[in-house]
N, C-alpha and C positions, 0 to 999 in steps of 0.2 A: 882569591879572585871572585869578584862580583859579575852579575851578567846583566846586562840591560837589552832592551828591544826597543829600536825607533821605527814608528808609524810612518811609513813612506807615502799613504794617502788614505782618504777616507774621511766621513764627516764627524760630528761629535758623538753621534749613537755608535758608529763602528769603534770609535777610541774607545769608549766605554765598554763595549763588548771585547776588545783586544786586552786592555788593561785588566779586566776581570780573568780571562784566560791566561794573562801573563801570570798575574798573581798565584792561581790555584796550581800553575804548572811549574813554579818554583823560581821564576825570574826576579831579579831584585830591583829592576827599575824599568820604567815605561816613559818612552820621551818620544816629542812630537816637535818636527821642524817648524820654525817661523818664516813664513815668506813676506816680503814686503807689501803683497795683495794675494789673498788667497782665503783657504780655511784657516780660522782662529785657533791657534794651538792653544790659547789660554783655557778657550771655550771648551776644547777639547779634553784639556786635561783636567778641568772641572768637572767634567762628566765622567772622565775617569776615578778622580778622588771620590764620587757619591758611591761608586762601585767596588772601592777595595778599601783595605784597612792597614796593609804593611808596605806594599810596594812603592818605592821612591817614583816621584814624578818631575819630569823636566823636559825642558827644550834641547834639542839637538839639531842645529844651535840657534840661537837668537842674532840677528846681525845688528848688533848694538850701535853702530856708527850711523845707521839710516833709520833708527827708531829714536822715539821721544824716552830719554832715559828717566824720567819722573812717572812715565806712563809704564814702563817695563817695571819700575822699583815698586808701584802701587799694586800691578797684576799678580807680581811674584810674592809680596808679602801677602795679599789677601788671598792667595791659594795657599800658601803656607800655614795660616791661619785655619783654614778651612779642612785642609788634609791633615792637620797636626803634627806639623813640623816635616813635611817627607818631600820638599821643593829642592830641585836642585837646579842650578841657573849655567846653561851653557853659552858663551857669547864669543864671537869672534869678528873679521873684517866683513865676514859674509861673502857670498859669491855673486859677481855682478851679472852672471847671465841670469839669474832668476828674477830680472825686470828692474834693475836700479835705474838704468837709463830711461826706461817707459815713463818714469815717475818723476824725471828730472833730479834723482839722488845723486848724491857724490860719488864718483868711482874713481877718482885718483887715489892710490892706493895710501900716499901720504897723508892726505885729509882725512881718509877714513881711520888710519892709525891714530891721528892726533883725536879723532872725535872718540875713538874706543876709548884711549885713555882717559878722557874727560868724563864719558859716561859711566867708566866705572866708578870713577869719584863721586859722582852724582848719586847714583845708584846704592853705594855702600852709605854715603853720607846722609841721604833720605831716610835710609832704614834706622841708621841711629835715632832720629826724630826731631824735632824743630827746636830751638831755631837752627835752620841750616841755610848757609849761603854759599854762593859759587861763581866765580869771576874766571873764567878761560877765554880761549880764542873763539871757541864755538859757541859756548854757551854761558848764560848767565842768568843766575838766580839769586831772587832775594828771599829773604825769612817769608814764610805765610803762617796766616792762622785760620785757613781755611780747612775744610774737614776733611783732614789728611788721613790715611788709613792706619791701623794698628800697628806695630812693627812686627817684625816676623816671628813665629813662634820658635825657630832654632836660635842658637845663642853659640858664639856671638854674632852670627847672621846666617843667612841662606849660603850653603857651599857655592861658590862660583867656579865652574871649569872654563879655562881660557885657551882659547887655539895658541900653540907656540910654534914658529916654524925654525925648524931647526936647520943649520947651525946659527941663525940669526940672533945674535944676542941681544938688542933690544925686545924683539918678539919673544926671545925666552924670559928675560926677566920680568917682562909685564906678568906673563903667564906664574911666574914663580910666586909673585906677591899674593896670590889667591889660593884656590884650595885644590884646584887639580890641572892639569895641563891635558888638552886635545893636540897632540903632535903632527904638524905637518912636517915633509921632508922635502928640502930642496938640494939641487945638485951645484957643483962649483961655479955654474953660471948665473943661480939664483932663480932657476926654472923648477916648478913645484913638479916633484915625483908623484906619478900614479902608481896606484898598489902599495903594498908592504915593503919597507926599506928591507937591505941587506940586514942579517940579526948584528953584524958587528956595528953597523951604523946604530940601529936600536941601542945596543947595548951602550955605546958612547952616549948617547943622549939621556939614557936612564940614570947612568953614573953622574951625569952633570947634575941632573934634578934632585938625585938623593944628596948630591954635596952642596947646593947652592938654594934649596927650597928655604923660603922665608918664614914659614910657618912652624910652630913647635907643636903641631898635630897632625897627624896622617895625612900624607899628601898623594894624591890620586893620579894616577897615570892611565890613561884611556886609550883604548886602541879599538877600532870598529873594522867590520868586514862580514863575511858570509860564511856560515856552514850548512853542511847537508847531514842530517841525521842516519840518511842512508848509505853516505861515504864516509866511514870511520876516518879515513886520511885526511880528510878536511879538519878534522879536529887536531891534527898536528901542529897547526901553526897557533893555535890557542894554547896549547900545552908549552910550546916554545915561551911565548910572551910571558906566561903565567911564573914559568921558572926564572923570568930575567927581571921579572917585579912591576910586572903591567898588574895594574890593581881592578880595573873594570873591563872587560869585552863588552862591545856594542855589536848586538847583531842588526846589520843594516841592509835589508834585501831591497836596494832602492830600484831594481828594475823588475821587480814582481809585480804583476799586475792584477792577480787572482785575489778576491777576500778571502775565499777559501782555502788558498795554498798560505795566506799568511796566518789564518786561525789554525790551521795544520801544522806550520812551523812551532807556534806559540806552543801548541798543545804538546808538542814533542819535546818541550823544557829546554833549558840552556845546554852548550856543550858539555860532554861529560868528559873530564879530563882527569 
């Protein structure tokens, strides 16, 4: 299992400070969330790249349906080259309560799912280079000879982690086409469940992923949550996840409000399992 840390708040300077602390404390990844309006995660991750050498850098996550996929492709490729091939791109439908309606962005789930599918095709297509064209329901792209960026440093592409809603097969199959899954869990009525699922449900999802992944290289299964080094029992969930085949744990302290507390948690290192 690898361990990442997602920055819940802070500017680019603080992101660089946190990423540096994460690297020297043994974390494997450092992530920033992408709002529709707010501190730019790609600037934060660029600052982090300049202060680190090893740690993976990524978004957690980018709401691709309400972003320009060509801009996202360029940002990720540019940072991948700068960092020496350390970028991970995480995408999903996005949470509408982060300001979608305030900016006139689509909130309908079906439309966002359509735009996510098209956006993924565009991002990966642009990374392959020109000429690239795309004709979809929401996006229409013609080949360009403009000053496009270098392709990503990583081959065959920057790893893409996609949100998959279990047990929704269309959502799961989308995620399985790429490089990792950020699982959400729904009940029988389709309502999103909060917190971690029962281990039996998680085991069923993991087995499905292992049997149906479309790639022939290692596929990542990511779970997030919060641990406390001073409470060893908080590590039990992470231990259980590791035994079940979860490959990344993302430390996500969304309710934290103190810069120093975040730095202290980073300094303590990833969960000891």
